[in-house]
DRENDO-1510 file (C-alpha; in Angstrom, 1 decimal, always signed):
<recs>
REC; n; res; u; v; w
REC; 1; MET; -26.2; +10.4; +23.7 .
REC; 2; LYS; -27.8; +8.5; +20.6 .
REC; 3; ILE; -26.4; +6.7; +17.7 .
REC; 4; ILE; -28.5; +7.7; +14.8 .
REC; 5; VAL; -28.5; +6.3; +11.4 .
REC; 6; LEU; -31.0; +8.0; +8.5 .
REC; 7; GLY; -30.6; +7.0; +5.1 .
REC; 8; LEU; -32.0; +5.0; +1.9 .
REC; 9; ASN; -30.6; +2.7; -0.3 .
REC; 10; HIS; -31.6; +0.1; -3.2 .
REC; 11; LYS; -34.0; -1.6; -1.3 .
REC; 12; SER; -36.3; +1.2; -0.4 .
REC; 13; ALA; -35.4; +3.9; -2.6 .
REC; 14; PRO; -35.5; +3.3; -7.1 .
REC; 15; ILE; -32.4; +5.4; -8.4 .
REC; 16; GLU; -34.1; +7.7; -9.8 .
REC; 17; ILE; -34.8; +8.7; -6.0 .
REC; 18; ARG; -31.1; +8.3; -5.3 .
REC; 19; GLU; -29.3; +9.5; -7.7 .
REC; 20; LYS; -31.0; +12.4; -6.8 .
REC; 21; LEU; -29.6; +12.6; -2.9 .
REC; 22; ALA; -26.0; +10.8; -3.9 .
REC; 23; PHE; -22.8; +13.4; -3.0 .
REC; 24; ASP; -19.1; +13.1; -4.2 .
REC; 25; ALA; -16.5; +13.5; -2.0 .
REC; 26; ALA; -16.1; +17.6; -2.3 .
REC; 27; ASP; -19.9; +17.6; -1.5 .
REC; 28; THR; -19.6; +14.8; +1.1 .
REC; 29; ILE; -16.6; +17.4; +3.0 .
REC; 30; ARG; -18.8; +20.7; +2.8 .
REC; 31; ALA; -22.3; +18.9; +4.1 .
REC; 32; LEU; -20.9; +17.3; +6.8 .
REC; 33; ARG; -18.9; +20.7; +7.7 .
REC; 34; GLN; -22.4; +23.0; +7.4 .
REC; 35; LEU; -23.7; +20.1; +9.7 .
REC; 36; LYS; -20.9; +20.8; +11.9 .
REC; 37; ASP; -21.4; +24.1; +12.2 .
REC; 38; ARG; -24.8; +23.7; +12.9 .
REC; 39; PHE; -24.9; +21.0; +15.7 .
REC; 40; ARG; -21.2; +21.7; +17.5 .
REC; 41; GLU; -21.9; +19.3; +19.7 .
REC; 42; ALA; -22.8; +16.4; +17.7 .
REC; 43; GLU; -20.7; +13.7; +15.7 .
REC; 44; PHE; -21.4; +13.0; +11.8 .
REC; 45; VAL; -20.5; +10.4; +9.4 .
REC; 46; LEU; -21.7; +11.1; +5.3 .
REC; 47; LEU; -21.8; +7.7; +3.4 .
REC; 48; SER; -22.9; +8.0; -0.2 .
REC; 49; THR; -22.2; +4.6; -2.7 .
REC; 50; CYS; -24.4; +3.6; -6.0 .
REC; 51; ASN; -26.7; +2.0; -3.8 .
REC; 52; ARG; -27.0; +4.6; -0.8 .
REC; 53; VAL; -27.1; +7.4; +1.1 .
REC; 54; GLU; -26.8; +7.7; +5.1 .
REC; 55; LEU; -26.2; +9.5; +7.7 .
REC; 56; TYR; -24.4; +8.6; +10.8 .
REC; 57; SER; -24.9; +10.9; +13.8 .
REC; 58; ALA; -23.9; +10.6; +17.4 .
REC; 59; TYR; -26.3; +13.3; +18.7 .
REC; 60; GLU; -27.8; +14.4; +22.3 .
REC; 61; GLY; -31.6; +14.3; +21.9 .
REC; 62; THR; -34.2; +12.5; +20.9 .
REC; 63; ALA; -34.2; +9.9; +17.6 .
REC; 64; GLY; -37.3; +11.5; +16.0 .
REC; 65; ALA; -36.2; +15.3; +16.4 .
REC; 66; VAL; -32.4; +14.2; +15.1 .
REC; 67; ALA; -33.8; +12.3; +12.0 .
REC; 68; GLU; -36.1; +14.9; +11.4 .
REC; 69; THR; -33.3; +18.0; +11.6 .
REC; 70; ILE; -31.2; +15.7; +9.3 .
REC; 71; ALA; -33.7; +14.5; +6.3 .
REC; 72; LYS; -34.5; +18.3; +6.3 .
REC; 73; PHE; -30.8; +19.2; +5.6 .
REC; 74; LEU; -30.3; +16.6; +3.1 .
REC; 75; SER; -33.5; +18.3; +1.6 .
REC; 76; GLU; -32.0; +22.0; +1.8 .
REC; 77; PHE; -28.9; +20.5; +0.8 .
REC; 78; HIS; -29.8; +19.0; -2.8 .
REC; 79; ASN; -32.7; +21.4; -3.4 .
REC; 80; VAL; -35.1; +18.0; -3.8 .
REC; 81; ALA; -38.4; +18.7; -1.6 .
REC; 82; LEU; -38.6; +17.0; +1.5 .
REC; 83; GLU; -42.3; +14.8; +0.4 .
REC; 84; ASP; -40.2; +13.7; -2.7 .
REC; 85; PHE; -38.3; +10.9; -0.7 .
REC; 86; GLN; -39.8; +11.2; +2.7 .
REC; 87; ASP; -41.7; +8.0; +2.3 .
REC; 88; PHE; -38.5; +6.1; +1.4 .
REC; 89; LEU; -36.1; +7.1; +4.1 .
REC; 90; TYR; -35.4; +4.4; +6.9 .
REC; 91; VAL; -34.2; +5.3; +10.8 .
REC; 92; CYS; -32.7; +3.3; +12.9 .
REC; 93; ASP; -31.3; +3.8; +16.3 .
REC; 94; ASP; -28.4; +2.9; +18.9 .
REC; 95; GLU; -27.9; -1.1; +18.7 .
REC; 96; ASP; -29.8; -0.9; +15.0 .
REC; 97; ALA; -27.6; +1.5; +14.2 .
REC; 98; VAL; -24.6; +0.0; +15.5 .
REC; 99; LYS; -26.4; -3.5; +13.4 .
REC; 100; HIS; -27.0; -1.5; +10.7 .
REC; 101; LEU; -23.5; +0.1; +10.1 .
REC; 102; LEU; -21.6; -3.3; +10.3 .
REC; 103; THR; -23.9; -5.2; +8.3 .
REC; 104; VAL; -23.0; -2.7; +5.5 .
REC; 105; ALA; -19.8; -2.5; +6.3 .
REC; 106; SER; -19.2; -5.9; +5.9 .
REC; 107; SER; -21.3; -6.5; +2.4 .
REC; 108; LEU; -24.3; -8.2; +4.1 .
REC; 109; ASP; -26.1; -5.9; +3.6 .
REC; 110; SER; -25.3; -5.0; -0.5 .
REC; 111; MET; -26.8; -5.2; -3.5 .
REC; 112; VAL; -24.3; -7.9; -4.3 .
REC; 113; VAL; -23.7; -9.7; -1.0 .
REC; 114; GLY; -20.2; -10.2; -0.4 .
REC; 115; GLU; -18.7; -7.4; -2.6 .
REC; 116; ALA; -15.2; -6.0; -1.7 .
REC; 117; GLN; -15.8; -2.7; -2.4 .
REC; 118; ILE; -18.4; -1.5; +0.4 .
REC; 119; ILE; -15.3; -1.4; +2.8 .
REC; 120; GLY; -13.4; +0.9; +0.9 .
REC; 121; GLN; -16.3; +2.7; +0.4 .
REC; 122; VAL; -16.7; +3.2; +5.0 .
REC; 123; LYS; -13.4; +3.8; +5.4 .
REC; 124; GLU; -12.6; +6.2; +3.1 .
REC; 125; SER; -16.7; +8.0; +3.9 .
REC; 126; TYR; -15.3; +8.2; +7.2 .
REC; 127; LYS; -11.9; +9.5; +6.6 .
REC; 128; LEU; -13.9; +12.2; +4.4 .
REC; 129; ALA; -15.7; +12.4; +7.9 .
REC; 130; CYS; -12.2; +13.0; +9.8 .
REC; 131; THR; -11.2; +15.7; +6.9 .
REC; 132; ALA; -14.1; +17.4; +7.8 .
REC; 133; LYS; -13.5; +17.0; +11.9 .
REC; 134; SER; -17.0; +16.1; +12.4 .
REC; 135; THR; -16.5; +12.5; +13.9 .
REC; 136; GLY; -15.9; +12.1; +17.6 .
REC; 137; LYS; -15.3; +9.5; +20.5 .
REC; 138; VAL; -18.4; +7.5; +19.3 .
REC; 139; LEU; -18.5; +7.5; +15.9 .
REC; 140; ASN; -14.6; +7.2; +16.1 .
REC; 141; ARG; -15.2; +3.8; +17.9 .
REC; 142; LEU; -17.7; +2.8; +16.0 .
REC; 143; PHE; -16.8; +3.1; +12.4 .
REC; 144; HIS; -13.8; +1.0; +13.9 .
REC; 145; CYS; -15.6; -1.3; +15.0 .
REC; 146; ALA; -17.0; -1.5; +11.5 .
REC; 147; PHE; -13.8; -2.1; +9.8 .
REC; 148; ALA; -13.3; -5.3; +12.6 .
REC; 149; ALA; -16.0; -6.3; +12.4 .
REC; 150; SER; -16.3; -6.5; +8.4 .
REC; 151; ARG; -12.5; -8.2; +8.5 .
REC; 152; ARG; -13.6; -11.0; +10.5 .
REC; 153; VAL; -16.3; -11.6; +8.2 .
REC; 154; HIS; -14.3; -11.5; +5.4 .
REC; 155; THR; -11.8; -13.7; +6.9 .
REC; 156; ASN; -13.9; -16.5; +8.5 .
REC; 157; THR; -16.5; -17.3; +6.1 .
REC; 158; SER; -16.4; -18.0; +2.0 .
REC; 159; ILE; -18.8; -14.7; +1.7 .
REC; 160; SER; -16.4; -12.5; -1.0 .
REC; 161; SER; -15.7; -16.1; -3.1 .
REC; 162; GLY; -16.5; -15.9; -7.2 .
REC; 163; ARG; -17.6; -12.8; -8.9 .
REC; 164; VAL; -19.0; -10.7; -6.4 .
REC; 165; SER; -19.1; -7.3; -7.0 .
REC; 166; VAL; -22.2; -4.6; -9.4 .
REC; 167; ALA; -19.3; -4.7; -12.1 .
REC; 168; GLY; -19.1; -8.5; -12.0 .
REC; 169; ILE; -23.1; -9.0; -11.9 .
REC; 170; ALA; -23.0; -6.5; -14.6 .
REC; 171; VAL; -21.0; -8.5; -17.0 .
REC; 172; GLU; -23.4; -11.6; -15.9 .
REC; 173; LEU; -26.6; -9.6; -17.2 .
REC; 174; ALA; -24.3; -9.0; -20.5 .
REC; 175; MET; -23.2; -12.8; -21.2 .
REC; 176; GLN; -27.1; -13.6; -20.3 .
REC; 177; LEU; -28.2; -11.1; -22.5 .
REC; 178; PHE; -25.5; -11.4; -25.6 .
REC; 179; ALA; -25.1; -14.5; -27.1 .
REC; 180; ASP; -21.4; -14.3; -27.7 .
REC; 181; ILE; -19.7; -11.8; -25.2 .
REC; 182; SER; -16.2; -13.2; -26.3 .
REC; 183; ALA; -16.8; -11.9; -29.4 .
REC; 184; ALA; -18.5; -8.4; -29.2 .
REC; 185; LYS; -16.8; -4.9; -29.5 .
REC; 186; VAL; -17.6; -3.5; -25.5 .
REC; 187; VAL; -17.2; +0.0; -24.3 .
REC; 188; VAL; -16.0; +0.9; -21.3 .
REC; 189; ILE; -17.3; +4.7; -19.9 .
REC; 190; GLY; -15.4; +5.3; -17.0 .
REC; 191; ALA; -11.9; +3.8; -15.9 .
REC; 192; GLY; -12.0; +4.8; -12.3 .
REC; 193; GLU; -12.6; +1.5; -9.4 .
REC; 194; MET; -15.6; +0.2; -11.1 .
REC; 195; GLY; -14.6; +1.0; -14.6 .
REC; 196; GLU; -11.6; -1.1; -13.8 .
REC; 197; LEU; -13.3; -3.8; -12.5 .
REC; 198; LEU; -15.6; -3.9; -15.3 .
REC; 199; VAL; -12.5; -4.7; -17.1 .
REC; 200; ARG; -10.8; -7.1; -15.0 .
REC; 201; HIS; -15.0; -9.0; -15.3 .
REC; 202; LEU; -15.0; -9.0; -19.0 .
REC; 203; LEU; -11.7; -10.2; -19.5 .
REC; 204; HIS; -12.4; -13.0; -17.2 .
REC; 205; VAL; -15.1; -14.4; -19.3 .
REC; 206; GLY; -13.6; -14.3; -22.8 .
REC; 207; CYS; -14.0; -10.4; -24.2 .
REC; 208; GLU; -11.4; -9.9; -26.6 .
REC; 209; ASN; -12.6; -6.2; -27.9 .
REC; 210; ILE; -12.4; -3.9; -24.8 .
REC; 211; THR; -12.2; +0.1; -25.6 .
REC; 212; VAL; -12.0; +1.9; -21.9 .
REC; 213; VAL; -13.3; +5.9; -22.8 .
REC; 214; ASN; -12.1; +8.3; -20.1 .
REC; 215; ARG; -12.5; +11.8; -19.4 .
REC; 216; SER; -8.5; +12.0; -18.0 .
REC; 217; TYR; -7.2; +10.3; -21.3 .
REC; 218; GLU; -4.0; +9.3; -19.0 .
REC; 219; HIS; -5.8; +7.2; -16.6 .
REC; 220; GLY; -7.6; +5.3; -18.9 .
REC; 221; LEU; -4.1; +4.8; -21.1 .
REC; 222; SER; -2.1; +3.5; -18.0 .
REC; 223; VAL; -5.7; +1.2; -16.7 .
REC; 224; ALA; -5.5; +0.2; -20.7 .
REC; 225; LYS; -2.0; -1.1; -20.6 .
REC; 226; ARG; -2.2; -2.6; -17.3 .
REC; 227; TYR; -4.9; -5.2; -19.3 .
REC; 228; GLY; -4.2; -5.4; -22.5 .
REC; 229; ILE; -6.7; -3.5; -24.3 .
REC; 230; GLU; -7.8; -0.2; -26.4 .
REC; 231; ALA; -7.8; +3.4; -24.7 .
REC; 232; ARG; -9.4; +6.2; -26.7 .
REC; 233; GLN; -10.3; +10.3; -25.7 .
REC; 234; TRP; -13.2; +11.3; -24.2 .
REC; 235; GLU; -14.2; +13.2; -27.6 .
REC; 236; GLU; -14.2; +10.2; -29.7 .
REC; 237; LEU; -17.2; +8.5; -27.7 .
REC; 238; THR; -19.9; +9.0; -29.7 .
REC; 239; GLU; -17.8; +7.1; -32.4 .
REC; 240; GLN; -16.7; +4.7; -30.3 .
REC; 241; LEU; -21.0; +3.6; -29.5 .
REC; 242; ILE; -21.3; +4.2; -33.4 .
REC; 243; ASP; -19.3; +0.1; -33.4 .
REC; 244; ALA; -19.9; -1.1; -30.1 .
REC; 245; ASN; -21.9; -3.8; -29.4 .
REC; 246; VAL; -22.1; -3.5; -25.7 .
REC; 247; ALA; -21.4; -0.3; -23.9 .
REC; 248; ILE; -20.8; -0.4; -20.0 .
REC; 249; ALA; -21.3; +3.1; -18.4 .
REC; 250; SER; -20.0; +3.9; -14.8 .
REC; 251; ALA; -18.4; +7.5; -15.2 .
REC; 252; THR; -18.9; +9.8; -12.5 .
REC; 253; THR; -21.2; +12.8; -13.3 .
REC; 254; GLN; -24.3; +15.6; -12.4 .
REC; 255; ASP; -26.1; +15.2; -15.5 .
REC; 256; TYR; -26.6; +12.6; -18.1 .
REC; 257; LEU; -24.0; +12.3; -20.8 .
REC; 258; PHE; -26.7; +11.5; -23.0 .
REC; 259; LYS; -30.4; +12.4; -23.7 .
REC; 260; LYS; -32.5; +10.9; -25.8 .
REC; 261; ASP; -32.5; +13.3; -28.6 .
REC; 262; SER; -28.7; +13.6; -28.4 .
REC; 263; PHE; -28.5; +9.4; -28.4 .
REC; 264; LYS; -30.4; +8.9; -31.2 .
REC; 265; LYS; -28.3; +10.5; -33.6 .
REC; 266; ILE; -25.7; +8.0; -32.7 .
REC; 267; MET; -28.4; +5.2; -33.2 .
REC; 268; ASP; -29.3; +6.9; -37.1 .
REC; 269; ASN; -25.7; +6.2; -37.6 .
REC; 270; ARG; -25.6; +2.3; -36.7 .
REC; 271; ARG; -27.9; +1.1; -39.0 .
REC; 272; ASP; -30.4; -0.6; -37.0 .
REC; 273; ARG; -28.0; -2.6; -35.1 .
REC; 274; ALA; -29.2; -3.2; -31.6 .
REC; 275; LEU; -27.0; -2.1; -29.2 .
REC; 276; LEU; -27.0; -3.3; -25.5 .
REC; 277; ILE; -26.1; -0.2; -22.3 .
REC; 278; ILE; -25.4; -1.4; -19.1 .
REC; 279; ASP; -25.0; +1.9; -17.2 .
REC; 280; ILE; -24.1; +1.1; -13.3 .
REC; 281; ALA; -23.4; +4.4; -12.6 .
REC; 282; VAL; -25.6; +6.9; -9.9 .
REC; 283; PRO; -26.1; +9.5; -10.8 .
REC; 284; ARG; -27.1; +7.7; -14.6 .
REC; 285; ASN; -24.7; +8.3; -17.6 .
REC; 286; PHE; -27.9; +7.8; -19.4 .
REC; 287; GLU; -31.5; +9.2; -19.6 .
REC; 288; PRO; -33.8; +6.9; -19.0 .
REC; 289; SER; -35.6; +7.6; -22.3 .
REC; 290; VAL; -32.5; +6.6; -24.1 .
REC; 291; ASN; -34.3; +3.1; -23.8 .
REC; 292; GLU; -37.5; +4.2; -26.1 .
REC; 293; ILE; -35.1; +4.7; -29.1 .
REC; 294; GLU; -35.7; +1.4; -31.3 .
REC; 295; ASN; -33.0; -1.7; -31.1 .
REC; 296; VAL; -31.6; +0.5; -27.6 .
REC; 297; TYR; -31.6; -1.9; -24.5 .
REC; 298; LEU; -31.0; -0.2; -21.5 .
REC; 299; TYR; -30.3; -1.8; -18.4 .
REC; 300; SER; -29.9; +0.5; -15.0 .
REC; 301; ILE; -28.3; -0.8; -11.6 .
REC; 302; ASP; -31.7; -1.5; -9.6 .
REC; 303; GLU; -32.2; -4.0; -13.0 .
REC; 304; LEU; -29.1; -6.2; -11.9 .
REC; 305; SER; -31.3; -7.1; -8.6 .
REC; 306; GLU; -32.4; -10.5; -10.5 .
REC; 307; VAL; -29.3; -11.5; -10.7 .
REC; 308; ALA; -27.7; -10.2; -7.7 .
REC; 309; GLU; -30.6; -12.5; -5.9 .
REC; 310; GLN; -29.4; -15.7; -7.1 .
REC; 311; ASN; -26.0; -14.8; -6.1 .
REC; 312; ARG; -27.3; -14.1; -2.6 .
REC; 313; LYS; -29.1; -17.8; -2.9 .
REC; 314; ALA; -25.6; -18.8; -3.3 .
REC; 315; ARG; -24.1; -17.7; -0.4 .
REC; 316; GLU; -26.9; -18.3; +2.4 .
REC; 317; GLU; -24.9; -20.1; +4.7 .
REC; 318; ASP; -22.6; -17.5; +4.8 .
REC; 319; ILE; -25.0; -14.8; +5.3 .
REC; 320; THR; -25.9; -16.7; +8.5 .
REC; 321; LYS; -22.3; -17.2; +9.7 .
REC; 322; GLY; -21.6; -13.4; +9.1 .
REC; 323; MET; -24.6; -12.3; +10.9 .
REC; 324; GLN; -23.4; -14.4; +14.1 .
REC; 325; ILE; -20.1; -12.4; +13.8 .
REC; 326; ILE; -22.1; -9.0; +13.9 .
REC; 327; TYR; -24.1; -9.7; +16.3 .
REC; 328; GLU; -21.2; -10.3; +18.7 .
REC; 329; ASN; -19.6; -7.2; +17.4 .
REC; 330; VAL; -22.7; -4.9; +18.3 .
REC; 331; ILE; -22.9; -6.8; +21.8 .
REC; 332; GLU; -19.4; -5.8; +22.7 .
REC; 333; PHE; -19.9; -2.2; +21.1 .
REC; 334; MET; -23.3; -1.6; +23.0 .
REC; 335; ASP; -20.9; -2.4; +26.2 .
REC; 336; TRP; -18.5; -0.2; +26.1 .
REC; 337; PHE; -21.5; +2.3; +24.6 .
REC; 338; LYS; -23.4; +1.9; +27.8 .
REC; 339; VAL; -20.6; +2.6; +29.9 .
REC; 340; ARG; -18.8; +5.3; +28.1 .
REC; 341; ASP; -20.2; +8.2; +30.2 .
REC; 342; ILE; -19.1; +6.7; +33.2 .
REC; 343; GLY; -15.1; +6.4; +32.5 .
REC; 344; PRO; -14.3; +10.3; +34.1 .
REC; 345; LEU; -15.8; +8.7; +37.4 .
REC; 346; ILE; -13.6; +5.7; +36.9 .
REC; 347; GLY; -10.6; +7.6; +37.0 .
REC; 348; GLN; -12.0; +9.3; +39.8 .
REC; 349; MET; -12.1; +6.7; +41.7 .
REC; 350; ARG; -8.9; +5.1; +40.5 .
REC; 351; GLU; -7.2; +8.8; +42.0 .
REC; 352; LYS; -9.7; +8.4; +45.4 .
REC; 353; PHE; -8.4; +5.3; +46.0 .
REC; 354; ALA; -4.5; +5.3; +45.4 .
REC; 355; GLU; -4.6; +8.8; +47.6 .
REC; 356; ILE; -6.4; +6.8; +50.5 .
REC; 357; SER; -3.2; +4.0; +50.5 .
REC; 358; GLN; -1.2; +6.6; +50.1 .
REC; 359; SER; -2.2; +8.4; +52.9 .
REC; 360; GLU; -2.4; +5.2; +55.2 .
REC; 361; LEU; +1.3; +3.9; +54.2 .
REC; 362; LYS; +2.7; +7.6; +55.5 .
REC; 363; ARG; +0.5; +7.1; +58.3 .
REC; 364; PHE; +2.3; +4.0; +59.4 .
REC; 365; PHE; +5.5; +4.0; +57.8 .
REC; 366; VAL; +6.2; +7.2; +61.2 .
REC; 367; GLY; +9.2; +7.1; +63.1 .
REC; 368; ALA; +11.0; +4.5; +63.9 .
REC; 369; ARG; +9.9; +2.7; +60.7 .
REC; 370; HIS; +10.3; +5.4; +58.5 .
REC; 371; GLU; +13.5; +3.6; +56.8 .
REC; 372; ALA; +11.9; +0.8; +57.8 .
REC; 373; SER; +13.4; -2.2; +54.5 .
REC; 374; CYS; +9.4; -3.4; +54.3 .
REC; 375; LYS; +8.7; -0.1; +53.1 .
REC; 376; GLU; +9.3; -0.9; +49.4 .
REC; 377; VAL; +7.3; -4.2; +49.7 .
REC; 378; MET; +4.5; -3.4; +51.7 .
REC; 379; GLU; +3.6; -0.5; +49.4 .
REC; 380; ALA; +3.6; -2.5; +46.1 .
REC; 381; MET; +1.6; -5.7; +48.0 .
REC; 382; VAL; -1.0; -2.1; +49.4 .
REC; 383; ASN; -1.0; -1.2; +45.4 .
REC; 384; ARG; -2.0; -4.6; +44.4 .
REC; 385; ILE; -4.4; -5.3; +46.5 .
REC; 386; VAL; -6.0; -1.9; +46.3 .
REC; 387; ASN; -6.0; -2.6; +42.3 .
REC; 388; LYS; -8.1; -5.8; +43.4 .
REC; 389; LEU; -10.3; -3.9; +45.3 .
REC; 390; LEU; -11.1; -1.2; +42.8 .
REC; 391; HIS; -11.4; -4.0; +39.8 .
REC; 392; CYS; -14.5; -5.4; +41.9 .
REC; 393; VAL; -15.5; -2.1; +42.5 .
REC; 394; ILE; -16.0; -1.2; +38.9 .
REC; 395; LYS; -16.8; -4.7; +37.6 .
REC; 396; ASN; -20.1; -4.0; +39.8 .
REC; 397; VAL; -20.5; -0.6; +38.0 .
REC; 398; ASN; -20.7; -1.9; +35.0 .
REC; 399; VAL; -23.2; -4.5; +35.9 .
REC; 400; VAL; -25.3; -2.0; +37.2 .
REC; 401; ALA; -24.8; +0.1; +33.7 .
REC; 402; LYS; -26.0; -3.1; +31.9 .
REC; 403; LYS; -29.1; -3.9; +34.0 .
REC; 404; HIS; -29.8; -0.7; +34.4 .
REC; 405; GLY; -28.3; +1.4; +32.2 .
REC; 406; SER; -25.5; +4.0; +32.4 .
REC; 407; ALA; -27.3; +7.1; +34.8 .
REC; 408; GLU; -28.0; +4.4; +37.5 .
REC; 409; ALA; -24.2; +3.1; +36.8 .
REC; 410; ALA; -23.1; +7.2; +37.0 .
REC; 411; LYS; -25.2; +7.6; +40.1 .
REC; 412; LEU; -23.2; +4.6; +41.9 .
REC; 413; ALA; -20.1; +5.8; +40.4 .
REC; 414; ASP; -20.4; +9.0; +41.9 .
REC; 415; SER; -21.6; +7.9; +45.3 .
REC; 416; ILE; -18.1; +5.8; +45.6 .
REC; 417; VAL; -16.3; +8.7; +44.6 .
REC; 418; ARG; -18.4; +11.1; +47.3 .
REC; 419; GLN; -17.6; +8.4; +49.9 .
REC; 420; ALA; -13.8; +7.9; +48.8 .
REC; 421; GLU; -13.3; +11.9; +49.3 .
REC; 422; GLU; -15.0; +12.0; +53.1 .
REC; 423; ILE; -12.5; +9.2; +53.9 .
REC; 424; SER; -9.6; +10.7; +52.1 .
REC; 425; ALA; -10.4; +13.9; +53.9 .
REC; 426; GLU; -10.5; +12.6; +57.7 .
REC; 427; PRO; -8.3; +13.8; +60.2 .
REC; 428; ASP; -5.4; +11.3; +61.2 .
REC; 429; SER; -6.6; +8.7; +63.8 .
REC; 430; GLU; -4.9; +9.5; +67.3 .
REC; 431; ASP; -4.3; +6.2; +68.5 .
REC; 432; ASN; -1.6; +6.4; +65.2 .
REC; 433; VAL; +1.6; +4.4; +66.2 .
REC; 434; GLN; +4.5; +7.2; +66.4 .
</recs>
């Protein structure tokens, strides 16, 4: 079995490609169930965030064939031509795939290194896969290994200190582009996790005039009350944008909230006042051509990269320490992965060794010795000896697996099991003392 990850992210693909292949929760479950129906023996987890779409699979077959199958599936599911995104894809297998997931989960592969949101997104993706019943022994173990690695990285480094999130970087950009952010009227579009983070960062830098506009007014109002800001109905969004200095958008949507023609009408009502828009939603909330309208300054999530790079450089030492932790966890997982199929053979070994020891004890405790007072002590001693010898055998099987691969280790383990079966089946010795 091989482990494969195929995907694209903020490093390999622009936002106009990523948003075409993005999945919401419902689509994720639907896609995983379709994959599981097609490939019953395979395992799948799908990770889709604002900066990446990645499909992890544990699969019998060659990496190239699996990658091609998954790429075609993405094309069919989203009705996007394969040639439109094929050149942006990356594929990792086995150890490289394991290292990639652990690096992603630990936020070392994020646009904003150290962000806390990615581990929650990885956990949610795994939870959705469990709901879709598309995981199995290998990916279950792998994703729990990723959770543990992330915890170690964030516990043993200071990588998550400071304003480390896409929302935080968006606010940093707003501060760089707007002379006095504290005096600006800021409209936050969307009150989900990202929207709430935006509110917190804006308050932290001194913004006093913040309005949140959300599809669910009740949820938006709940966020507003929690932070002492204003909330408005979704139908009032246009009116709020007419009065705003800055708009930061993170609403979940499958199509643009605003296109060039409709947004031009809003700008006509602003009387030549400039509007800064930072759109960190994927798919985007604003059509890119909105930026062509006079006095509109529109930035997408990809244009936060310069500010994000400043953040990365400030954390180089923590990144190095974090990657060392990743390597240690990758080795630990791969040690398990290489010998995972030998488990049943090890179990058979234990059974046969136990049968042999019990058989020999029965042969010894016959006749006058049947009720011997030392019987219980002898049985315990023999079991300890057998377990110690078995431990030595298993240890050597694992050594063979690491040096020569699981196939050779399985041959050795199978050979030992067959020999133990032969010994166990031997008839009682004629010179057995009665």
